[in-house]
N, C-alpha and C positions, 0 to 999 in steps of 0.2 A: 502492498499500501504505500502511495506516495505521502510526503509530509504534510501536514495540516498547518493550514497559514493562522496565525495567532496575532492578535491586535492588543494594545491594551489603551485602556480610557482613566485616566488620572495618573500623575507622575507625581505626586508629594512623597512623603518620607516613608510612609508605610507602604508605598507602591515601587519603592526599589527592592525589596525582596520578593515581591512577585515578578517582577522584571527578570532580576537575575535568576529566579526558578523557571521561568518559560524559557530563557536564552539556554538554559542547560539541560532541557528535553530533547531527546536525541529526535525523535520525530514531529518535531513543531518548529517552522519556519516563522520567526518573530519579524513580522514585517512591517510594522508601525505603531507610534506612541501618539497620544493624544491627550492635550491638555489645554485649559483655557490660557494658560500662561505659556507662551511657545519657548521662554528660554527652558522652562521644567520638562517639558516635552522633548526638546533637543538633548538636554543633559543625559536625561533616562535613555534617549535613543543612543549616543555617543558610548556610554557604559557598557550597552549589549550589542553592539554592532548592529543597531537597525536603522535601515535607510531613510524611511520615509515619516515624516511626522505632520500632525495636523492640530489645530486649534478647535475644528468643529467635526464632533464625532459622527455627525450625520454624513457629512462628505466621505470621512474615514470608511464608514459602512458602505457607502454607493460605490467608491473606487476602489476599495481593498477587497471586497467580498468574503470576509473573514470566514474560517472554520469554526474557531475560537476566539471569544471575546473576553477580556478580564477588565472588570470595572472596581478601581480601588478608590473609594472616598467616603466620606462621612457618611451614615445612614440618614441624614436629614435630606440628600438631594438624590436618595435610593431609586425609586420608582420612576421619576422623571428622566431618569437616564434609561433604566433597565427597560421600562414599556418600551420605548420607541426603538431600541436596539433590537429586541424580540420581535419585533415588525419586519425585521431583515432575514428572520430565521436561522439565526448561525446553529451551528450542531452542537456548539457547548457555550456556556456563559457560566464564568466564574465571579462571585462576588464577596465583599468583606463581610464580616459580621460584625454587629449584627444584622440581621437581614432586613429588618426595617424597624421602625418605631412603633408599629402598632399591627394587631394581628389582621387587621382588614386589609393593609397595605399589603403584608406577606401573602396573604391567600390570593391576591389580586396578581402578585407577579409569579406565584407558582401556577396559578389557570392558566396566564398567559405564556407560561414556557411550556407547559403542557400541551396547549394548543399548536405553538410553533414546533413542535417536537423536539425542542432543546433540552438537551442533558443539562440541567441548572444546578450548581454548585455552590455551596458558601464555605468560605475558607475556614474550616474547623481544624487547623493544621496539626492540633495537639495530638488529635488521633494518631498520628505517624510518628509520635516520640517512643523512642523504644522502652523507656519505663511504662508508659502506657499500654504498649502493646504487650511487653511481660505480663503485666497485672490480668490484662484481659485473657492471655492464654492460661495462666494460674488458674482462672476461674473456669474457662471453657472446659480445661483439659481435665477438671474434676478433682484436681491436685488439693484445693482448699476444701472437699468436700460440698454440701451444700450449703452455699451462701445464703446466709440470714439478714446481713446487713451490707449495706455500702454506705461510707461515711465519707463526705467530700467539704473541702475548706477552700477557700480563696480570698483573696482581698479585692479591692476595687467593686465596683458596684453590680448589682445583678443584672442588667442589659450589657454592659461590656464583658465582664470576665465570666457571669454566670451563664451566659450562653456556652462558652468553653466549657465549664464544668457539669453544666446538665447534660452537654452532648456527649462528655466523656461517660457519664452514666448510662447512656444509651448503648454507646459502645461496649460496654462491659454486660451489658444485658440484652444480648439481641433477639429478637423475638418476643420478648416481654412486654407487657403492656402497662404503662402506667395507667392506675385506678382512680386515685384521688390525691388531692395537695391539703395538707394543714400548713398555714403560715403565718408567720408575724412579720412587718416589714416597718423600716424607718425611713422615711421618705416619701416622695410621690412619684406616680406611673410617668414616663417608662423608668426612670432612674429612681435608686432610693439607695442611701447611706449604707445599709446592713439588711439583709434578709434572712430569717432561719425559718427553714421548712421541713416538712416530711413528706415523702411521696410514697404511698404504697403501690406495690408492682404486683401482676400476677405472679402465681407461685409463692407469694407471701413473703417475698423479698421488700424490707423497709428499706428507703435511703432517706438519711438524714443530710442536710446541707447546710452549711453556715458560710453565706456571701457577703462581703463588705467588709468596712473596716473594723469590725469588733471579732472578725474571724480569729482563731488561734494563728500566733507567729509560725512560720515555717523557717526555723533557725539555719539551715542548710542555704537558704536564700534571704536571708533578712535583710541584705542590702539592695534587693530588686522587688520593689513591691508586687509588680506584675507576675513575678515567679514564684511568690507564697501561696502554692497551689499543691494540693495534696488529694488523693484518690485512696482510699483504702477499703478492703473487703475482708469481712469475717465469717466464716465457714465453719462447718463443722470438723474440719480437718484440719485447718490453719487460719493464717491470716497475712496478708500481702498489703505493703502499703506503697505507692508509688509517687514519689514525690519530683516534681515537673524540674527538667534541668538538672538533676543530682542521681537519681535511680530508685532502684525496687529493692526493699526490705522484706522478707517473708521469713515465717517460723510456721513449723508445722507439727503435729502431734509426734511425740517421739524423741523431741528435741532437737530435730533437724532445721537446720535455718539456712537461709539464701540471701546473698546480698550482691547487688550488681550496680555499677556506676556508669553514668552516662552525662559526664558533665556538659554544660552548654545547650541553648535553645535554638534549635534553627540553625545550626553552624551552617554557613555557604550556603544558605537558604534551601537544606537538603530535603526538611519535613514538607516545605512548600512545593517543592521540586516532586515529592512524592504524590501529592495530591493533583498536580498537572500530569503526570504520568499516568495516574489512575485514569483522568479525563480522556486521555488518548487510548488507554486499553478498551474504556467504554465505548467509544467512537470506533475503534477498531472490530468491535465484537467480542474481545476477550472477556469482558465482563458484562453482567446483564445491568448492574445499576452502581452507581458512585455511592461509597459509603459515606461521603458527607453531601449528599444529596439535599437540595432545598427542600424537600417533603420531609427530610429528618428533621431539619432546621425550623422547620414550621411545626413540627410534634413539640422540639422544645419551646417555641414561642408560645405556644399553647398552655405549657407548665408554667411558664413565668407570668401570662396573664391571667391564670387561675391562682397563682401564689399571691398576686396584688388584689385578687377578689376574694380571697381565702381572707387575708388582712383586713379588708373593708367589711365584711360579713361577720367575722368571728366564729368561722366553722369550715369545716372540711368542704371542699369543692370536688364535685364528680367530675371525671374526665372521660372523653375529650370535652374540653371547656368549649363552648359556644357564647359568645357575650348576647 
């Protein structure tokens, strides 16, 4: 199969990781960058050996006819770019998290992507960290026995980091459905300073999440607030704890222990690169679906909305939540 043509809209600081990742994927031809500020588009293009630059994404879509579009910008301008891009029916579209600031907007974009036949992906690159993969494998292999509880915590707010941490819960429990949410929040929708929530999943798994400034410190990453980020699993045969950008620690019945160290977060954009490589695999028919699909992100968005509603009503909210 010939290489797929890729373009990027948005060339700010976060976009540099996406650009590097795209440039490193073997089966992508990075054809163009686009930003309202021409100099930003030019610098990103020059850094990644890209020849064409634009300041108008409509013009770029018309002239380049790309297979894959990366859109990297704040969520405040999400659908006003995503929906027009989807009118061109690209094969794939990758956006940053959070996918939207409202459930209605998220649902609208997912529906538009489905209608266009576009593989729509949200950049939950933490799924590709080695420590999280190791913990998932411990759970799925049965080495922890029957998992009873998942405990997660991170700093920053529910919409920013909470999307990542709740997406990782979905990664740990594939095929299991969240049934209800009970929560309290400190702050207003869609952002809040702190959220504490319990989610009941099918098969009896209970998830406890502390998201925000009151979450426990993670000593291994105390100097980097965005990396104070842990996922733990308690099972009948053992316990596993994954610390982002640090490693995995586990112990099992019979006094067996394991420790694996994976220092660094998205070093050389390799985690984000893995996300784009999986997009290529989907488009080439090697995979049925992308693990970071917008459908999964929409699932998480409904949990976040239910979290706020639970705090407002003072009771558990049944899932799936529909306002």
